[in-house]
N, C-alpha and C positions, 0 to 999 in steps of 0.2 A: 300660606293657603292665601291667597288673597280677597278682598274686604270687597262687596260690591257697592258702588257707586250707591247706589238705593241705599245699601244699608249705612252707608256712613250718613248721606242726609237725614236719615229717620231717625240714627242717633241723636246727631245735633239735633233734628227738633224736640227729642226727647229732654235732652239737656237744658237748650234754652225752656222747655214747658216748665221744668221743675226749680228750675234758678228763678224764674221771671214771679210764679208766685211766693218767693222765699224773702225778696225784696220789703213788702210791707212792715216785716217784724223786727227789723236795726237791730239783731243780737248778731254777737259770732256766726259763723256757719264751721259744721265740720264740711269739706271738699274730699269725697274719695274717691281715687284712680285705683282702679287694678288692672295688673297688667297676667299676663298666661301664670308668669313664675310668683313675682311678688301684689304686694299689696301698700299702698301709701294712703295716709290722712293728713289732714292738716285744718287748723283753726283758722280761719280769717277775720278780719276785722275789714268789711267793705266798704267803712265809712272814711277809716285812715288810709285803705288798700293796702295793709301788706298782713305777713302773717307771723301770728302769737305762737303759735306750736306746734309743732311736727312732726311726725313717726313713720316709721315704714318696717317691713316686714328685713330690709336690707340692715337694720340695724342691731334685730335681735335674731341672733343665730342658735340660739342654742333650740330652739322650740321644733319637736317634731311633731308627729302624729296628724299629719295631712295639713292643708291650708286654711279648714276653716279654723282650728287651735292657732294657727298665726294668727289670723285676722281677729280672731279670740283679742289673744294676748297682744295687739295692735292697740285694740279700744282700750283693755285697760291702762296699758302706759299713757298711753293719749290721755286718760281720763285724768290720771297721776301729773303728768305735767301740764296738764290745761288747772288745775288746783294749785299747784304751786306757783303760778301765775293769778291767783285767784278770777275762774272762771268756773261759774259754778252751771247757766246754762246756755246753749248753743241752740242751732236750727242746723237740723240733719240733712246737707245736700247729698243726696247720691248720683246726683249727674245723670250720666247715661246711661246708669246702671242699674239695673231691674232689684227691687229691695227682697232677696232672698241669697243663700247660699253666705260666703264669705261677707257682701257687703252689711245683709241681714247680722252677721256673726259678730263684726264688728261694731254695729249700732247695739248689741247686746253686751258686750265687754265695755262699752262706755258707761251705759246705764247702770252695769256694775261697778264700778268706779266711782260712781256717784254725777255724773252728770245726767242732767235735766235736757230735754228737747221734748 
């Protein structure tokens, strides 16, 4: 299914709007990307310009019960990996995606894992 040019422009604007508001906080940010099948999340240090921790649904294969359950498990796993690197507080960057469904489930998994944002 082809994506309309206006839809792509709207998505880029939304991502820019979200990220522009996050720059003032200075904490590492959790960047979320979801495709039709998988979901990816990484914690990025924007000052240094590199990824600190990453996790995706490609790594965790044993989870079933739908995409929301997979996103929740990714959030918990990312929180566990962040705790190992002494990351306690982050900023949640949903990018161009609306905060509902799998993105919200991933955020709930992060909170359940002990990460504050």
